[in-house]
C-alpha positions as CSV (number, residue, x, y, z in Angstrom):
1,M,76.2,106.4,128.1
2,V,79.5,108.3,127.7
3,S,81.7,108.6,124.7
4,R,85.3,107.7,124.4
5,F,88.5,109.2,123.2
6,T,89.0,107.4,119.8
7,E,90.8,109.9,117.4
8,L,92.7,113.2,117.4
9,A,92.5,115.1,114.3
10,I,95.5,117.3,113.2
11,D,95.1,120.2,110.6
12,C,98.2,120.1,108.3
13,A,99.7,121.2,105.2
14,E,101.4,117.8,103.9
15,P,99.3,114.8,106.0
16,R,101.4,112.0,104.5
17,E,104.8,113.5,105.6
18,L,103.6,114.5,109.1
19,A,102.1,111.4,109.6
20,R,105.5,109.6,108.8
21,F,106.9,111.7,111.4
22,W,104.4,110.6,114.1
23,C,104.6,107.0,113.1
24,A,108.6,107.4,113.7
25,V,107.7,109.4,117.4
26,L,105.3,106.7,118.5
27,G,106.1,103.6,116.8
28,A,102.7,103.6,115.1
29,E,101.9,102.8,111.4
30,I,99.7,104.1,108.8
31,Q,96.1,102.2,109.1
32,D,94.2,104.3,106.3
33,E,94.8,106.5,103.4
34,S,91.6,108.0,101.8
35,D,90.4,111.2,100.5
36,G,93.5,113.1,101.2
37,L,93.3,112.0,105.0
38,V,96.2,110.0,106.7
39,T,95.3,107.9,109.6
40,I,98.2,106.1,111.7
41,G,97.7,104.0,115.0
42,P,99.3,101.0,117.0
43,A,101.3,99.0,114.8
44,D,100.2,95.8,116.9
45,V,96.2,96.5,117.4
46,E,94.9,93.2,116.4
47,Q,97.5,91.7,118.8
48,R,96.6,93.9,121.9
49,Q,94.4,93.0,124.9
50,G,92.6,95.5,126.5
51,P,92.3,99.4,125.4
52,V,93.8,100.7,122.7
53,A,95.2,103.8,121.9
54,P,93.5,106.5,120.1
55,V,94.6,107.1,116.7
56,L,95.8,110.2,115.0
57,T,94.3,111.6,111.6
58,F,96.2,114.2,109.4
59,A,93.8,116.1,107.4
60,P,94.8,118.7,104.7
61,V,94.1,122.1,105.2
62,P,95.1,125.2,103.1
63,E,95.8,127.7,105.9
64,G,99.1,127.5,108.0
65,K,99.5,127.5,112.0
66,T,99.3,130.8,113.1
67,G,99.7,130.3,116.8
68,K,100.5,128.4,120.1
69,N,98.4,125.0,120.1
70,R,95.4,124.8,122.2
71,L,96.0,121.3,122.5
72,H,99.0,119.6,122.2
73,L,100.6,115.8,122.6
74,D,102.5,114.7,125.8
75,V,105.0,112.0,125.0
76,N,106.8,109.6,127.4
77,P,109.9,107.9,126.5
78,V,109.7,104.2,127.2
79,D,113.2,102.8,126.3
80,R,115.5,105.6,126.8
81,D,115.7,108.9,129.1
82,Q,114.3,112.5,128.6
83,D,117.3,113.9,126.8
84,A,117.8,110.8,124.5
85,E,114.6,111.2,123.3
86,V,114.6,114.7,122.6
87,R,117.7,114.0,120.5
88,R,115.7,111.4,118.6
89,L,112.7,113.3,118.1
90,L,115.2,116.3,116.8
91,D,116.9,114.2,114.3
92,L,113.6,113.1,113.3
93,G,112.8,116.6,112.0
94,A,111.1,118.1,115.7
95,R,112.6,121.5,116.8
96,R,112.8,123.3,120.1
97,V,109.9,126.0,120.8
98,D,109.6,128.1,123.6
99,V,106.0,128.8,124.8
100,G,106.6,130.7,127.5
101,Q,107.0,127.3,129.8
102,G,109.9,128.5,131.7
103,E,112.0,126.2,133.6
104,Q,110.0,122.7,133.8
105,S,110.9,119.4,133.8
106,W,109.6,118.7,130.3
107,V,111.1,119.7,126.9
108,V,108.5,121.7,124.3
109,L,109.2,120.6,120.8
110,A,107.3,121.3,117.8
111,D,106.7,118.8,115.1
112,P,107.9,119.5,111.1
113,E,104.7,121.6,110.7
114,G,105.2,123.8,114.4
115,N,102.4,121.6,116.1
116,E,103.7,121.8,119.9
117,L,104.4,118.7,121.9
118,C,106.2,117.9,125.1
119,V,108.5,115.2,126.0
120,L,108.2,114.2,129.5
121,A,110.7,113.0,132.1
122,S,108.4,111.0,133.9
123,R,104.6,109.8,133.5
124,R,103.2,113.3,134.3
125,P,104.0,116.7,133.7
């Protein structure tokens, strides 16, 4: 037997607000809200054939982010180029960050709570 990757939990100060940001980034929708947790996932999950992407669950924690993430999301624009997607995410509330990446083909941003993400220019970094 094996395990499947079905959910990524993200600790944050404001689960609903961060969930809204990520819904806009990923074209997802809020699937559940209970006990302070907010879970988002694909908007068309009932109509999908084949594998379904993992959901993101935002959990409230009292402490703030203190360092570089050890795990982050990479996103690939599907209907625009990388520059246009970076502009869109900045307009949604992301900000540019430097984590020591140097000159790369991807762009490092942070979500509104400071969690790093990479906007890729192609399928792989």
